[in-house]
N, C-alpha and C positions, 0 to 999 in steps of 0.2 A: 391925645391923638392916637388913632389906630389907622392902619392901612387897609385898603379895600381887600376883602377876602379873609381878613384875620379876625378871630373871635374877640369880642369885647371881654375884658377881665376886670374884676372888681378893683376899685381904686387902691385898696390896700396892697394888692398884688403888684400894681404898677409902680409902687414906690420902691420895690426891690430893684437892685441894680442888675441882677442876672436872674431872669425868671423863665428861661427856655426860649425856644425858637420863635414863638408867636407873640412875645411880650415886648412892647416898645419901651425903651428907656427914654422917658420924656425929657430928662435933663440934657440928653446928648443928641436928640434928633436934630435940633437946630445946628449944632456943630457939624453933624454929618452933612447937612444940606449946604452948609456955607462954603465948603471946600471943593469947588469944581476943578478937577485936574485934567479934564479932557484936553488933548493936544499937547500935554507935557511930554518931554523927552524921557522922563522917568517912568519906570514900570510901577504902577500903583497897585499895592497889595492891601486888600482889606484883611486884617489879621485879628482873629479872636484867640490866637495862640499866645504862648508865654513870651513876654516881651524880650527877656534876655536872650533866650534861644533864637528867636526870630532875628534879633540884631546880629548875632553871630553868623547866622545862615545868610542873611542878605549881604553882610560885609564880605563874606567869603565868595558869594556868587558874583558880586561886582568885581572883586579882585580877579576872578577867573575869566569873566566875560566882558568886563568893561561896560556892562549894562547897569546904569544907575537905578536905584529903587527908592520908592517912598512908601512908608507903611502908615496906613490909617488904622489905628488900634481902637478896639472897643470890645464889648461882649459880642460873642458870635450871634446872639439874638438880635442886638441892635443893628449889626452889620447885615444880617440876612434881611431884616425889615427894610434897611436902606436899599439893598439890591432889588427887592420887590417893588419898592416905590420908583426907583430909577429906571428899572426895566432895560430896554435896549439903549437908553441914553446914559447908562451908568459910566462913570469915568474909570471904574475899576478894571484892572486887567486880570487879577488873580484873587481868589477868595480862599482862605485857609482857616480851619476851625479846629476845636478840640473834640467835637462829637459829630457823628453822621447826621442827626436830625436837622441841624442848621443847613447842611449841604443839601439834604433831600428836599426841603421846602423850596429852595431856589431852583434846584434841578427840575422839580415838577412844573415850574413855569417855563422850562425850556431855555434857560438863560446861559447854560454852560456849553462850551465847545467840547468836542470829543478829545480825549487825551491821546497823544501819540502812542501807538501800539508798543513801541520800544520802551517807553516810559512805564506803561502798565506792566510790562514784562519783568520789571525790576522788583515788583512787590507781589506777594502771593495773591491770587485772585480773590481769596476770601476777605482780604483787607481793603479791596477797592470796589467801587460801584459796579454792579453787573452790567450797567448800561454804558460803561466805559467813559463816563464824563467827569469822574473825579478819581484821584488816586490816593491810596492810603500811605501815610507818611510815618506815623509813630503810633504807639499804643500804650494803654495803661490798664491795670486790673482793679476791679472792685475788691475791697478788703474790709475787715473789721479791725479798727484800732481799739486796743483795750488796755486797762490798767491792771498789771499782774498783782498789785497789792489789794485789788478788789475782786479779782476773778482768778480761779485756778484753771488749769488746762481742761479739767473734766467739766467745767461749767461753760465752756465756750460753745456756741452753737455750731452745728455742722450745716444747717440750712438757713437761708435768709428768712423764711417764714417763721422760724422759731422765735424771732425777735418780737413777734406779735403776741407771744404768750405772757401770762400775768407776772411771771418772775422778773420780767424786764421793765416793769412799770417804773418810770422815773429814772432809769439808769442807763438809757441808751440815747444817743444824739443823732440827729439827721439834719441835712440841709436841703429840704425839698424844693427850695427856690433855685438851687444850683442846677445848671443844665446837665451836670454829671449825674444827677439823681434820676432824671427822666428815663435813661436807658435801662436802669434797673427795673423800673416799673414795667416798661415795655417787655423786657426779657422775661419777667415773671409771667406776664400775660401770655406770651408765646408758648411758654413751657407748661403752664398750669391753668390758663384760662382766666377770663375776666372776673369770675366769682372769687377765685383765689386772690386776685389783685385787690378786690374790694375788701375781702376779709383781712388781708395783710395790712392795708392802709388804715382800716378801722382800728386795728390793734396798735398800729404805730401812732395814730392820733391819740390814743389813750396812754401809750407807754413813753413816747419819745419827747425829749426836749429839742426845740428847734433852734438852729443856729444859722447865721448868715452865710457861712462858708465852711469848707472842709478843714482849713487850717485852724479855724476857731474850734472845731470839734476836737482836733488833735490836742490842742492846748487845754481844753476842758477835761479831756480824759487824763492828760498828764498831771493836772493838778488835783485830780480826784473828784471833780464836780460831777462827773458821770463815770460809769464803769466802762462803757464802750461806745463806739460810734461808727457809722457807715461812711466810708470815704473811698476815693481812688488812691492807690498805693503811693503815688508820688507826693501827695500832700503831706504824708507822714515824714518823708525825708526832708522836704523843704522846711517843715516846722522844726524838725530836729536840728537842721542847720541853724535856724534862728534861735532856738532855745539853748542849744549846745548839747552834744552827745551825752556828756556826763550828767546833765540835768534832765535828760529824757528818760522817764520811767516807762512810758507807754511802749507797747509792742504791737506787732501786726499778727493777725490771724486770718488764714485763708479758709473759705468755706469748702465744702466737699466738692469733689470733681463733678462737673456738669451741672451744679446747682446754679440758680439764677444769680446768687451772690458771688459767683466766681466769674462773672461776665468780664470779658476783655473788650474794651472799647477802643475805637480807632480815631485818630486825627487825620483829616484828609485835606486835599487841595484841588481846586478846579480853576480853569481858565474861562473867562467870560467871552461869550460870543461877540459881545459888543466891543471888545478890546480893539483899539487901533494899532496895537503892537502884538498881534497874535503869535508871531514867531518867537518873540522875546518871552511871552507868557508861557509858551510851551517849553522853552529852554529852562525857565525857572522851575516848572513842574518836574522836568527831567533831572534838574540839579537836586531837587529835594529828595529824590529816591536814589541818587548816586552815592557811591561809597564815601566821598569826602563829606557830603552833607550828613549822611547817616552816622559817620564817625563823630561829627559835632554833637549830634543828638545822643550818641552813646556816652559821651563824656559830660553832657550838659547837666547843670544844676537843676534842671527841671525834672530829672530822674525818669523821663519817659523811656519806653523801649523803642529802639530802632527796629524797623520791620522790613527793610529793603536792602538789596545788594549784598545779602549775606552777612551784614554787620550785626554784631552782638553788643549788648550793653557792656560798658566798662565800669559801671558802678557796682558797689557791693550790695546788690539787691537780689531778690529771688530770680533765678534764671528764667528767661521767657519760656524755654522748653519745658519747664516744670509746671507751668500754669495749666490748669485743666478746666477751661471754660466750657459752658454749654454750647450746643450747636445752634448759635444765633448769629446769622450773618449781618453784615452792615446794612443790607437792604431791609432785613427784618425789623430794624430799629425804627423804620418809618420816618415820619416828619415830626413826631412828638405830640401831635394833636391829641391823640387818645390818652396818652399819659398825663398831659396837662388837665384834661377833663376829669380823669379819675382822681387826680390830686385835689382838684377843686371840690369834687363831690364828697371827698373824705374830709374836707375842711382843713387840709394841709397847705392850701394856697388861698 
């Protein structure tokens, strides 16, 4: 099944659980359709965010406001497709994602309400939609996870494109079906053009081993199956918690300042125009960027960066102020359509 206006993707791609904004997860579509919550007293949140962190946030929000919430969890791509299908009849009140493209595809259908100006003011403008209809909540950095028993410091790449070179054949891992991977493709295109993207993806098709997710990449690097892999930073720490710090050999490497590989990506949230609880939806958005919520994110086991109300991470990770991302705004990441097409053309999806 595909929804009107979404590109058809080959069957093998559709079997993946998370394939980006435009890919429908067939096994869950029925479940999404079956749960109509219109008219409920609860605030219905479509969440593609980390389950544990969202549970902490919604519990604290309810405690502070007495507004009950209900979370519908799924990949952000499946939820975005559900919202496109449901349109103005959607029972959802709020949509929160890990990456901007899922928000952008719904935004372009005009389904989001404007975010209150006071809420937007709590987050730097560069982290929220320039159209004012979704607000940035947290962030993560692209990184290279590597095995120091296989690579010395002098062998580590400074630029993302170097991974397409012949010395990396069979030794680098990627998860191209992860929605986190699309923004890297888009960022490279914005900085260096489509030809550079095509060349890089061709090289990665030759060099890379493909994995289902970023945690799988960290574990593969840690056991020496591959020398390095592209991930978002927080997956390393989550895998380390699972493996155990003493058993974690893998380390993180950051690409050069302003390189596409240093991209900082943003999680965001929006209120639906169709919500029958618009004031409560706006209160939840305001809460997400408030100091109490950002402090929950700062301490969370998801290891994301808080980006609002002046809160800084309380985790032992690289300080957000030391990250040197390229000048790629959240609007520049688009709806992910071009990145998906480029990944398909390269044979990576």
